[in-house]
Every structure is written in structure tokens, then in C-alpha cells.
C-alpha positions as CSV (number, residue, x, y, z in Angstrom):
1,M,7.6,-29.1,5.7
2,I,7.2,-25.9,7.8
3,E,6.4,-26.7,11.4
4,L,4.7,-24.0,13.4
5,E,4.9,-24.1,17.2
6,G,2.9,-21.9,19.4
7,V,0.5,-20.6,16.7
8,P,-3.1,-21.4,17.6
9,E,-5.6,-22.7,15.0
10,L,-6.7,-19.7,13.0
11,I,-10.2,-18.6,12.1
12,D,-10.9,-17.8,8.4
13,P,-7.3,-16.4,8.1
14,V,-6.4,-13.9,5.4
15,M,-2.8,-13.1,4.7
16,V,-1.9,-9.4,4.2
17,A,1.6,-8.6,2.8
18,A,3.6,-5.6,1.9
19,F,7.3,-5.1,1.1
20,E,9.5,-2.0,1.3
21,G,11.3,-1.0,-1.9
22,W,10.2,-0.8,-5.5
23,N,6.6,-1.6,-4.8
24,D,6.2,0.9,-1.9
25,A,6.0,4.5,-3.1
26,G,5.9,6.8,-0.2
27,D,6.2,3.8,2.1
28,A,2.4,3.7,1.9
29,A,2.0,-0.1,1.7
30,S,4.5,-1.2,4.3
31,T,3.2,1.5,6.7
32,A,-0.4,0.1,6.2
33,V,0.7,-3.4,7.4
34,A,2.7,-1.9,10.2
35,H,-0.4,0.0,11.3
36,L,-2.4,-3.3,11.4
37,D,0.3,-5.0,13.4
38,R,0.4,-2.1,15.9
39,E,-3.3,-1.5,16.3
40,W,-4.1,-5.2,16.7
41,K,-0.9,-6.1,18.7
42,G,0.4,-8.7,16.3
43,E,2.6,-11.5,17.6
44,V,5.6,-12.4,15.4
45,F,5.9,-16.2,15.0
46,A,8.4,-16.5,12.1
47,A,11.1,-14.6,10.3
48,L,12.8,-15.7,7.0
49,D,16.5,-16.3,7.0
50,A,18.1,-13.0,5.9
51,E,21.1,-14.9,4.4
52,D,18.9,-16.6,1.9
53,Y,17.3,-13.6,0.3
54,Y,19.2,-10.3,1.0
55,D,22.3,-8.6,-0.4
56,F,23.6,-6.9,2.7
57,Q,25.5,-4.3,0.6
58,V,22.1,-3.2,-0.7
59,N,20.0,-3.7,2.5
60,R,22.5,-3.2,5.3
61,P,22.0,-4.5,8.8
62,T,21.9,-2.0,11.6
63,V,23.7,-1.9,15.0
64,W,22.1,-0.7,18.1
65,L,22.6,-0.7,21.9
66,D,20.4,-2.6,24.4
67,N,21.4,-1.6,27.9
68,G,25.0,-1.1,26.7
69,V,25.1,-4.4,24.8
70,R,25.6,-4.0,21.0
71,K,23.1,-5.9,18.9
72,I,22.5,-6.3,15.2
73,T,19.1,-6.2,13.3
74,W,19.3,-8.0,10.0
75,P,17.0,-7.1,7.1
76,T,14.4,-9.8,6.7
77,T,10.7,-10.5,6.3
78,R,8.6,-11.3,9.4
79,L,5.2,-13.0,9.8
80,S,2.9,-12.1,12.7
81,V,-0.7,-13.1,13.5
82,V,-3.5,-10.9,14.9
83,R,-6.9,-12.1,16.1
84,I,-9.9,-9.7,15.5
85,G,-12.7,-10.4,18.0
86,G,-16.4,-9.5,17.8
87,E,-19.4,-11.3,16.6
88,K,-17.5,-12.8,13.7
89,P,-13.9,-13.3,14.8
90,R,-11.3,-13.6,12.1
91,D,-7.5,-13.9,12.0
92,L,-5.0,-12.0,9.9
93,V,-1.5,-13.2,9.0
94,L,0.6,-10.1,8.4
95,V,3.7,-10.3,6.2
96,R,6.0,-7.3,6.4
97,G,9.6,-7.0,5.1
98,I,11.9,-5.8,2.4
99,E,11.7,-6.8,-1.3
100,P,14.3,-9.6,-1.5
101,S,17.5,-9.2,-3.5
102,M,17.7,-12.7,-4.8
103,R,15.9,-16.1,-5.0
104,W,12.5,-14.7,-5.5
105,R,10.9,-18.1,-6.3
106,S,12.2,-19.7,-3.2
107,F,11.1,-16.6,-1.2
108,C,7.5,-16.9,-2.6
109,N,7.5,-20.6,-2.0
110,E,8.4,-20.1,1.6
111,I,5.6,-17.5,2.1
112,L,3.2,-19.9,0.5
113,G,4.4,-22.7,2.7
114,F,3.3,-20.7,5.8
115,A,0.0,-19.8,4.1
116,H,-0.7,-23.5,3.4
117,E,0.2,-24.6,7.0
118,L,-2.0,-21.9,8.5
119,G,-5.0,-22.5,6.2
120,V,-4.9,-19.1,4.7
121,E,-8.1,-18.5,2.5
122,M,-6.9,-15.5,0.6
123,V,-3.7,-13.4,0.1
124,V,-3.9,-9.7,-0.2
125,I,-0.7,-7.9,-1.2
126,L,-0.5,-4.1,-0.8
127,G,1.5,-1.9,-3.1
128,A,2.0,1.8,-4.0
129,L,3.2,3.4,-7.2
130,L,4.1,6.9,-8.5
131,G,1.5,8.3,-10.7
132,D,0.1,11.5,-12.4
133,T,-2.4,12.1,-9.7
134,P,-3.0,15.4,-7.8
135,H,-2.5,15.4,-4.1
136,T,-5.7,17.4,-3.6
137,R,-7.9,14.6,-4.8
138,P,-8.8,11.2,-3.2
139,V,-6.1,8.6,-3.6
140,P,-6.9,6.2,-6.5
141,V,-6.7,2.6,-5.3
142,S,-7.0,-0.3,-7.8
143,G,-7.7,-3.9,-6.9
144,V,-6.3,-6.4,-9.4
145,T,-6.2,-10.2,-9.6
146,S,-5.1,-12.9,-12.0
147,D,-8.2,-15.0,-11.2
148,P,-11.2,-14.3,-13.5
149,D,-13.7,-15.7,-11.0
150,L,-12.3,-13.6,-8.2
151,A,-12.3,-10.5,-10.4
152,R,-16.0,-11.1,-11.1
153,T,-17.1,-11.9,-7.6
154,M,-15.1,-9.3,-5.7
155,D,-15.5,-6.4,-8.2
156,L,-11.8,-6.4,-9.1
157,E,-9.8,-5.8,-12.3
158,E,-8.3,-8.8,-14.1
159,T,-4.7,-7.8,-14.6
160,R,-3.5,-7.5,-18.2
161,Y,-0.1,-5.9,-17.4
162,E,3.0,-6.9,-19.3
163,G,6.4,-5.6,-18.4
164,P,8.9,-5.3,-15.5
165,T,7.5,-6.4,-12.2
166,G,8.4,-6.5,-8.5
167,I,8.0,-9.0,-5.7
168,V,4.3,-8.0,-5.5
169,G,3.6,-9.3,-9.0
170,I,5.8,-12.4,-8.5
171,L,4.0,-13.3,-5.3
172,Q,0.6,-12.8,-6.8
173,E,1.4,-15.1,-9.7
174,A,2.9,-17.7,-7.3
175,C,-0.3,-17.7,-5.4
176,T,-2.4,-18.1,-8.6
177,H,-0.3,-21.1,-9.7
178,A,-0.6,-22.6,-6.2
179,G,-4.4,-22.3,-6.3
180,V,-4.5,-19.7,-3.5
181,P,-6.9,-16.7,-4.2
182,A,-4.7,-13.5,-4.4
183,V,-5.5,-9.8,-4.8
184,S,-3.2,-6.8,-5.1
185,L,-4.3,-3.4,-3.9
186,W,-2.4,-0.5,-5.4
187,A,-2.4,3.1,-4.3
188,A,-1.3,5.9,-6.7
189,V,1.1,8.4,-5.0
190,P,1.6,11.8,-6.6
191,H,5.0,11.6,-8.3
192,Y,5.9,15.2,-7.3
193,V,5.5,14.6,-3.6
194,S,6.7,11.0,-3.3
195,Q,8.9,11.3,-0.2
196,P,7.6,9.1,2.7
197,P,5.6,9.1,4.7
198,N,2.3,9.4,2.9
199,P,-0.4,8.9,5.4
200,K,-3.1,9.8,2.9
201,A,-2.1,6.9,0.6
202,T,-1.8,4.5,3.6
203,L,-5.3,5.5,4.7
204,A,-6.7,4.8,1.3
205,L,-5.2,1.4,1.2
206,L,-6.6,0.5,4.6
207,N,-10.1,1.8,3.6
208,R,-10.0,-0.4,0.5
209,L,-8.7,-3.4,2.5
210,E,-11.5,-2.9,4.9
211,D,-14.1,-3.2,2.1
212,L,-12.3,-6.2,0.6
213,I,-12.1,-8.4,3.7
214,G,-15.2,-7.1,5.5
215,L,-13.4,-6.0,8.7
216,R,-13.6,-2.7,10.4
217,I,-10.0,-1.4,10.8
218,P,-9.2,1.0,13.7
219,L,-7.6,4.0,12.0
220,G,-6.1,5.7,15.1
221,E,-4.4,9.0,14.2
222,L,-4.1,8.3,10.5
223,P,-7.0,10.6,9.4
224,E,-5.5,13.5,11.3
225,D,-2.1,12.7,10.0
226,A,-3.5,12.7,6.4
227,R,-5.2,16.0,6.9
228,A,-2.0,17.6,8.2
229,W,0.0,16.1,5.4
230,Q,-2.3,17.6,2.8
231,V,-2.3,21.0,4.5
232,G,1.5,20.9,4.4
233,V,1.7,20.0,0.7
234,D,-0.9,22.7,-0.1
235,Q,1.2,25.3,1.6
236,L,4.4,24.3,-0.2
237,A,2.6,24.2,-3.6
238,S,1.1,27.6,-3.0
239,E,4.6,29.1,-2.6
240,D,5.6,28.2,-6.2
241,S,3.3,29.4,-9.1
242,E,4.7,26.8,-11.5
243,V,3.9,23.9,-9.1
244,A,0.5,25.3,-8.4
245,E,-0.2,25.5,-12.1
246,Y,1.0,22.0,-12.6
247,V,-1.3,20.7,-9.8
248,Q,-4.2,22.5,-11.3
249,T,-3.5,20.8,-14.7
250,L,-3.6,17.4,-13.0
251,E,-6.8,18.3,-11.2
252,E,-8.5,19.3,-14.4
253,A,-7.4,16.1,-16.2
254,R,-8.5,14.0,-13.3
255,D,-11.9,15.7,-12.9
256,T,-12.7,15.4,-16.6
257,A,-11.8,11.7,-16.7
258,E,-13.8,10.9,-13.7
259,L,-17.1,12.7,-14.5
260,P,-18.7,9.3,-15.6
261,E,-17.7,7.9,-12.2
262,A,-20.3,10.1,-10.4
263,S,-22.7,7.3,-10.8
264,G,-25.3,6.0,-8.4
265,E,-23.1,3.0,-7.6
266,A,-20.1,5.2,-6.6
267,I,-22.3,7.5,-4.5
268,A,-23.9,4.5,-2.8
269,R,-20.5,3.0,-2.0
270,E,-19.3,6.2,-0.4
271,F,-22.5,6.6,1.6
272,E,-22.2,3.0,2.9
273,R,-18.7,3.6,4.1
274,Y,-19.9,6.9,5.8
275,L,-22.6,4.9,7.7
276,R,-20.1,2.3,8.8
277,R,-17.9,5.0,10.2
278,R,-20.9,6.4,12.2
279,E,-21.6,3.1,13.9
280,P,-21.6,3.2,17.8
281,G,-18.4,2.4,19.6
282,Q,-16.1,4.1,17.2
283,G,-13.2,5.7,19.0
284,P,-11.9,9.2,18.4
285,G,-10.0,9.8,15.2
286,Q,-11.5,6.9,13.4
287,G,-13.6,8.8,11.0
288,P,-12.8,9.5,7.4
289,G,-10.0,11.8,6.7
290,L,-6.6,12.8,5.5
291,A,-3.1,14.0,6.9
292,T,0.6,15.0,7.4
293,D,3.1,17.1,9.1
294,G,4.1,20.0,6.9
295,G,7.5,19.2,5.6
296,D,10.3,20.9,3.7
297,A,10.5,22.0,0.2
298,S,12.1,18.7,-0.8
299,Y,8.5,17.4,-1.1
300,L,8.2,19.4,-4.3
301,R,11.6,18.7,-5.8
302,D,12.3,16.4,-8.7
303,P,14.9,14.0,-7.2
304,S,16.6,13.5,-10.6
305,S,17.1,17.1,-11.6
306,G,16.8,19.1,-8.3
307,R,14.3,21.3,-10.0
308,T,11.5,22.6,-7.8
309,R,8.9,22.2,-10.6
310,P,8.4,18.6,-11.5
311,P,8.6,17.7,-15.2
312,K,5.2,17.0,-16.8
313,P,5.4,13.3,-17.7
314,E,3.4,11.7,-20.5
315,Q,0.2,10.2,-19.5
316,P,0.6,6.4,-19.4
317,G,-2.0,4.2,-20.8
318,P,-3.8,1.6,-18.7
319,E,-1.2,-1.0,-19.4
320,A,1.9,1.3,-19.7
321,P,4.5,1.7,-16.9
322,P,4.7,5.1,-15.2
323,E,7.6,7.4,-15.9
324,Q,9.4,6.8,-12.6
325,G,11.7,3.8,-12.8
326,G,9.9,1.9,-15.6
327,A,7.6,0.3,-13.0
328,E,4.3,-1.4,-13.6
329,Q,1.0,0.3,-14.0
330,P,-2.1,-1.6,-12.8
331,P,-5.4,-1.2,-14.6
332,A,-7.2,2.1,-14.3
333,P,-7.3,2.8,-10.5
334,R,-10.6,3.1,-8.8
335,E,-10.8,5.9,-6.2
336,D,-11.3,4.8,-2.6
337,A,-14.6,6.4,-1.9
338,E,-14.2,7.8,1.6
339,G,-11.5,9.8,3.2
340,D,-8.9,8.9,0.6
341,T,-6.7,11.7,0.8
342,G,-3.8,10.2,-1.0
343,Q,-1.0,12.6,-0.6
344,P,2.4,11.8,-2.0
345,G,5.7,11.8,-0.2
346,D,8.9,12.4,-2.0
347,A,10.1,8.9,-2.9
348,G,13.7,8.1,-2.9
349,E,15.3,6.1,-5.6
350,D,14.2,2.7,-4.3
351,S,11.0,3.9,-2.8
352,G,8.5,1.9,-4.7
353,R,8.0,2.8,-8.3
354,D,6.0,-0.2,-9.2
355,G,2.4,-1.1,-9.6
356,D,2.2,-4.8,-10.4
357,G,-0.9,-6.0,-11.8
């Protein structure tokens, strides 16, 4: 039994989780949860025991000085709670950590224990994967679930994925077996600029989360960061004709595939989001948008070969894993209608190559 002290009774709580590592291309998902925690001033109430779940030779602790006193920060997963006021107050339980090295079933059971004790009504897990998507287009974000009823009522895809999975896929299935409604939101990060940070993909995830749980999320400087990021990647791409040609190929393939999406429903969804952003009381920098800070040429480098031009991978099918790392590919992503400027950041070897359905 998990005993929680000092945590008030929560109002219609939703748990939002993200994990650094295989499921977090460009650090887009973990940065999104960190943004929620920062903007809403989350209060940490629990941390999982690092000894139980992490290999410290893989995820090493860090040493730092606090007024001359040496201290150690251990890799772990922390839970915090934020209360959103307004006419319809609601609480979020934020779970942010690193994909565990071992004992995944125990890890998920412990997370679910907190969810049960806090009365969590739904779990939303954020992830990001590397994909064949151009940085110049809105970031595709797919919402998937294992629950047929939830898929029908919330306009989500029912996952059909089979193959290797990460902690996102394991936690979603654990929720399903425990009878807890669970949804995974996946942002597709351009594989040729996968190095973090990727504010455009983070922004796309937050926009989709906003639609899913019916809360208005303060975006702060994210839209400006996303615009700056795209400008920086545009400049780097323009300096290499082969890269520019490759991006154009991706754009043409994307535009052709998405012609049927220019439907009345898609246009209405985008217009509704625009109207929400125009509501009174919105602070500066909270409109739709994109971003980043220039960057060096490593953005456009293939990490495995060192070549400036990325290899042109085969197009994966809706159930096939992407080329990078044999990770999962969720069902055909749906573009986040407004301001999704999903730019990639050059992902490292462990930087999230997965898209669990």
C-alpha cells in the first residue's frame, strides 16, 4: 500500500508521463512534461527508488556543489502535482524520469499504485519518434490507445503495433490491464535533425494534449523558440544542395499523402484552436507558432556515418518500425492542426527512437 502524506484530495486528476531515452526523440516528450511542471509550479511529492530500476553504469549519477558541500543527484522518476484553477479546476499528476534499466513490470505497478491512490481518471503518456517527416511542415502527432471504446469516444487510433517496445508501450498496456484509461501521444521528429532540443515537436505535443484533456496550456516562450529553431534548420539546409533536395522530396511526399486531409473537419479543428488562442487574457507569446536557436551543422549530420546528407530511408508502413534503432511506429500520425512546427533535433544514440502504439 502506498501512503501519500501532504497531498491534497485531487480534482478530476489526469496523469501525464514522459520518459527520457528510447521513447523521447529530440527530448520532445520529457521537455513537454518539464514545461507543464515549470509553468504550473508543480510540487514533487514522490520519487521512485533509483536502486530498484536503474543501472548506474548506463544512467550515471551526477555530483554537484551546494554552498561548497558536495551532493549527488541520482537518476530516478519523480511525481509532482499541479492544480489548474479557473471555472473548472482540475489537477494533473506529472510523471517525469528516465526509462528504467530493469524491473519494468514493478516500475509500472508502482506508477499505477500512485495513480490508484490519487484517483487518477486517465493516464496520458507522451513520446517522440524519428520519422521521415520534413522539418518545414507541421509536426505529425498521433494519439493511440488499446481501448476500443476510448478510441471511438476520443477520436484516437486503436493501436495495432507489433514489435519491440519501450517503457511507453509497457506502461500503456499495464494501464489497460489494470482498467485505467490510457492514451499515448506521439510526435514525429525529422530523423535528419534529431538532436535535442526540438521545441517545435514539444509544442505540437502540448497542443494535442490541450485538445485531449480540455485544458488551456500556457505556452510561454515555446512558440518563439520553435520559430527560431525552424529558421536555424532552414539556414543550415539551404547551405547544402543535397540536403535541400532531400527535404524537398520529403515535402512533396508529405503534401501528396495529405491532400485528402484538407477536409472540412481538419479545417474546422484548426479554426477552433485559433479561436481558443484568441480568447481574452492570453499572455504574450502564447499564440500558435514554432521555434529554435540556430545550431551547428551537426543538426544535419547522420550520426552513424558522419555524412552531411542523411541517407534516404525506406518509407515504413503504418505498422512497421522506423529505420532508426528498430523502434515502434504508431498508426499513421495525424497532424496537430495549429502551430505545429515540429522541427527535429539531432538525436543521440539513446535519444528516443521509439513510437509505441
